[in-house]
Wavefront OBJ file of the C-alpha trace (Angstrom):
o trace
v -15.857 -4.615 34.044
v -19.221 -5.433 34.919
v -20.463 -9.410 35.165
v -22.927 -10.805 33.077
v -22.853 -8.087 30.360
v -20.854 -9.577 28.139
v -21.136 -12.404 25.623
v -20.031 -16.116 27.016
v -17.158 -16.092 24.105
v -16.046 -12.316 25.107
v -12.094 -13.368 25.424
v -8.488 -11.688 25.014
v -7.900 -12.048 20.976
v -4.295 -10.983 18.649
v -5.524 -8.813 15.856
v -2.323 -8.999 13.285
v -2.537 -6.045 10.691
v -1.622 -7.732 7.468
v -0.422 -3.970 6.237
v 1.717 -3.055 8.500
v 2.797 -5.969 10.395
v 1.651 -4.765 13.814
v -0.458 -6.778 16.512
v -2.854 -5.795 19.270
v -4.249 -7.891 22.402
v -7.766 -6.655 22.677
v -10.810 -8.762 24.023
v -13.298 -9.932 21.212
v -15.777 -12.290 20.505
v -14.763 -12.789 17.075
v -13.987 -16.326 16.017
v -10.548 -17.059 15.372
v -9.305 -20.681 14.555
v -5.645 -19.866 14.685
v -3.544 -19.353 17.943
v -0.394 -18.071 18.965
v 1.885 -16.557 21.978
v 1.712 -13.807 22.682
v 4.264 -11.185 24.524
v 3.604 -12.678 28.233
v 4.313 -16.394 26.815
v 0.458 -17.265 26.633
v -1.632 -18.773 23.560
v -4.361 -16.083 22.516
v -6.864 -16.596 18.814
v -5.634 -14.341 16.439
v -7.012 -12.881 13.497
v -5.985 -10.960 10.501
v -7.096 -7.486 9.235
v -6.160 -5.957 6.412
v -6.486 -2.084 7.898
v -5.871 -1.088 11.375
v -5.122 2.098 13.613
v -1.365 1.503 12.761
v -2.173 1.353 8.786
v -4.834 3.222 8.042
v -4.455 7.188 6.707
v -6.386 8.407 9.589
v -4.448 7.624 12.350
v -0.885 7.104 10.742
v -1.334 10.792 8.861
v -0.307 9.822 5.743
v -2.847 11.004 3.115
v -3.120 8.798 -0.199
v -3.682 11.180 -2.817
v -6.121 10.165 -5.728
v -5.830 12.076 -9.369
v -8.495 13.926 -9.357
v -7.256 16.582 -11.683
v -8.209 14.167 -14.467
v -12.262 13.759 -13.355
v -12.289 17.320 -13.139
v -11.503 18.006 -16.140
v -13.352 15.120 -17.640
v -16.758 16.629 -15.798
v -15.804 20.366 -17.098
v -16.138 18.575 -20.764
v -19.074 16.684 -20.192
v -20.739 20.079 -18.675
v -19.865 22.493 -21.544
v -21.099 19.609 -24.445
v -24.551 19.449 -22.113
v -24.513 23.253 -21.612
v -24.044 23.656 -25.706
v -26.784 20.864 -26.754
v -29.550 22.992 -24.487
v -28.426 25.987 -25.957
v -28.773 24.359 -29.788
v -32.138 23.408 -29.144
l 1 2 3 4 5 6 7 8 9 10 11 12 13 14 15 16 17 18 19 20 21 22 23 24 25 26 27 28 29 30 31 32 33 34 35 36 37 38 39 40 41 42 43 44 45 46 47 48 49 50 51 52 53 54 55 56 57 58 59 60 61 62 63 64 65 66 67 68 69 70 71 72 73 74 75 76 77 78 79 80 81 82 83 84 85 86 87 88 89
């Protein structure tokens, strides 16, 4: 690392993914109030995140399919009503 380019509070932090339970040891400036031991036996600040690369669908390859058929049908119904109104006028 280059010297004197990082903020003074730059340190190693544990990020715990609440969704998958995975933990990552990463350099960060994030504020953390709790500390926990890592596998090397040292104490590090820990912060909890809801989504990380261990749980995000883009990285895991597990897509969440949303029900769009109902949305498309409702849109088509609204569009047909709108065109019928313009033809009457």
